[in-house]
N, C-alpha and C positions, 0 to 999 in steps of 0.2 A: 522655651524647650518643651518638645513634644513628650506627653508623659507615657510611661512605659504601658503597654498593654497588658491587662490584668486576666485577660480571659481569651478563650480561642478565637471567637468571632472578632474581636478587638486586634488580635495578632494578625488574622487573615484579612483585615481591613487595612491595616499599617503595611502589610506586605503588598497588598494589592496597589496602594498608592505609590510606594517605592517602585513597583513594576512600572506603573504608568508613568511616573517621571522619568524612569531610565529608557523608555522608548522601546522595550524588547518586543519581538515578534512573536506572535502566536502561531497556532496552527498543527502541532503534534500532541494533539490530544486534548487542548482546550483551545478556545476563540477568545477569551477575553481575560483581563487581568485578574478578577476576582476567581475564577475558576483555576488560574494556573497558582494563585496565591494559596487558595485552599488544597491543592494538591501538595503544593510543597511543605505546608505547614503540618497537614494531617500525616504526610508521610514522616516526615522528620520528628514528631511527637509520638509516632507509633501507634496513631489512631486510624480505624478504617476509612479507605477512601471513599466510601459511601456512607459514612456516619451523618446522621441527620444535624442540619444547621437551623432548621425550626422545627416546631411541633413538639410534642409532649415528650418524646425522647431525645430531642436536642442536646448536643454536646457543645452547643455556642457558648454557654456561660461556665463551663468547666475551667477552673483556675488554671494558670500556667507560672511555673517557676522562674526565676531567674535565669538559672541554667539552661532551660528549655527556650526562653528567649534569646539568649546566645547562641544557642545552637542553631534556632532558624534563620537568625540574623547572618551566620557565617554561610549557610545554604544559600540565601537570598544573594549575597554577595557573589557567590560562585556563579550563580545564575547570570546575573547582571553582567558581571566581569568578562565570563567566558563567552557569553552568549550561546552557550550549549542549549539544546532542548533539554527541558525537564526530565524526558525519559531517559536521556543520557546520565542525568546526575543521580536519578533514583535506579536505573536500570530496569525499569519495568514500564511497560504501555500495556493498555487494555483496549481490546477491541470487540466490540458487542459483548461487552461484560466479562470476557476472559482476559485471565492476564498473562502476559508474554514478557520474557527476557529480552531485552534489547542493551547493546553498547554500540560504540563509534564504528564497529564493524560491519554494522547493517542500518539500512534507512529506518527511521523509526515508522511503525506500522500504522497506518490511516487509509487503507484502500476502500472505496466506496463497494468494491465488490463484497466485502464482508457484511454489508448491508442485505445484498441480494442473496447470499447464502443463507442468513438467519432468518428473513422473512419470507423465505419459499418463493421469491421471483423467478428462479430459475427452473424450480420444478416443473412448469408445463413444457419445457424444451428438452426435459429428460424423458426416460423411459425406465420400465421396471427392468430392463436389460443394461442400465448404466452402472458400469463396474469399473472403469478405470478413468481417474483423472489426473491431470496434469496441472501442477501449478508452476508456471515459468516465471522466473526472476522471482524467485520465493523468499529474498531476503532473510528475516527472521524466522521463516516457515509459519507466518499466522495465518494465511489463508490455507495453505495445507492443513493445518491443524482443524481449523474451522471447519473445513470442507469434511475431514473424517469424522468429525464430531457430529455434524448435521446429517450425514449418510452413512451409517453403520456399516453398509453391504459394500462400500467402495475401497479399494486401494488407490494409495495417491503417490504418485512420483513428484517431488519437489526440486526443482532443478535451478542452479545460479552459476553464472560463470565466475562468481567471487567464492574462491575457500574460505575466506574468512567470514562472509555472510554464511555459508553452510554450517560453519561450526557454530555461529549463534542460533541457527536453526536447528542442529541436532540438540541443543540445550532445551529447546521448547517443546521437540517430539518428546524427549524423555521425560520431561517436566509433565507432560499429560499423558504420558503412558501409551504412546502410540507407534513405537518403534516397530511392531509386526504388520503396521498399515500405511506405513509413510516411508519411502525410500527417498535418500537425499542422493542427487546426482550432480556432478560439476559438469556442466554443459554451457557451451558458447551457443546460445539461442537452442535450437532444437537441434544441433549436431550431433549430441551424445545421447538423447533420450531415445528409449526402444519403440514406444508406442506400438500399436495405434491407440488413440486415445477416444473416450466417449465424450469427454469434456475437457476442454483446455481453459484455465483460468490464466490471465496474464496481467500484471500490473507493471508493464516495462518502463525502461527510460525513454520519458517522451517531452522533457522541458525542452523548448526551442532555445537557440544560442542568445538571442537578444534578452529572454527572460532569466537565463541562467545567471548572465552579468549582473542582473538586477535583483537577486534574490538576496532577502535578508540574511544576516551572519547565521542565524539558527539553521538555516536550510543548507547554506555552505558547509557548516559542520559535518554535514552528511556525507556518505560516499558520493562523488561526482559520478562515478560509474553507474550509479543506481538512478541518476536524475537525468542527465545530459543525453539528449535524443538527436544531437546534431542542429543543423540551421534551421529547419523548420520542425524539429522534435520527432521526425518521423523515420530516422535512419534504421533503428532496430525494428520498427514496424513494417517498414518494407520488406525485409527479409523474411519476416515472420510469416506474413500473409502468402508470400510465394511458396514457403515452406510447409505451411499448416497442412494443406490438404492430405498429404502423404502420410501425416502422422495422425490422422484422423479416422474413425470408422464411420461408414456410411451415413448414420443419422447423427454425427457428433455435431457440438456447436462449440465455437470459440467466443469467450467472454474476455474483452479487451478494453482496460481502462486508459483513456487518454487525456484526463483531466481538463484542462481549459485549453486544449489543442485541437477542438472539434474543427474550427476553419481549416486549419492546415490539414487535418486529417480529409477532409472533403475535398480539397484542393489536390490532394497527392492520390486518392483512390475514388475519383468522381463517379465511375460505373460499378463499384462493390456494392452490392446489395446488404444492408446492414438494419438492425433494428435498435434503436436506441433505448435504453433502459431507465427507468424512473429510479432516482435517488433522492436522499435528502437535499443534494445539492442540485437538483434539476434534472433535466433529460439530456444534457450534452456532455457527460463524464464517462459515461461506460456504455459499449455498443456490443452487440451480439452479431455473429455472422454464422451460417450454417456451412458443412463442408460443402455443400453442393453450390451454393453462392460462390464460396471461395474458389472452387474448382472451376466454376464457369468464368469466372474474372480472369482467373490465369489464362485459362484456355484462350479467352477472347484477347488477351494480350500478345499471345504467340501468334494468333492468326492474322496473315497478311491481307490488309486491306484491297478490294480490287482497286486497280489502277489501269490506266491505257498504255503505260509505258511497257508492260511486260515484266517489269523488275519486281523482287521481292522487296515489300516494304514494311514488313512485320516488325514489331517492337521487340526490343529485348529485355528480357527478365533479368534481374539481378543474379549474380552467379548464386547458386544453390546451396545451401548449408548442409545438405544431406548427402 
């Protein structure tokens, strides 16, 4: 019989073993069983999630009581049996050290764009005149909140097609007291947003159909609307790139996350000029394109190539959402 864990670290170690044996999937704030176990144990015990587990101020050897062990055990059972991401069980997720409320109405925030906001990677593409930002497909509003925090002089429109997601976003805007600078807009793509914007951030639904079918249960617990991007993952992106130039100021840029779909992106848009941005996951997750590049690409699509038949063989754009 396994002995009862007497300390915080022993409880975490035991929880990590349980999660490993159960074969749960990670990726919603943690990437391994130990970190996931630490999150759940510390949260259930009411301890800071950034509490030290080693060093002179460590809480690792802090004793735990029978009731606390039982409470943690119940939470672990819920995590294993429901296969819901831990963020849904704790109703909190952290992005770049900032806490956000989240529940099943919105995708768990994990965008690599958050890194680019925090480390200043986007600053060289902006100017002193940058004032208007759009966070499209805002979900729980985390990127809109981070953008408002990073750039105190900007106003942010946070748009999403889902009223449920916007309700969650409103909680986070109010939690961080940014109601005066963040406006929430229900919009299918760019249809209902005013613009023009100096910067558009977008973490859209981009998972291709084959990958959607193979997602672990934890990802299936999230709103499919926020994940599924059609056969090649590019359905939403196609319309966005066509519509974007008319919603951008002359010097504006679009920052777009496409996850593991770079190959599909390049097949779909082989002539679009983009810059791939470095993140902790490499240089194939997030791209940037200027308004000029998007406009040139769009114009090239509609320009009929020369031919000897005298007929118009120009390509057709998707129906505009504007």
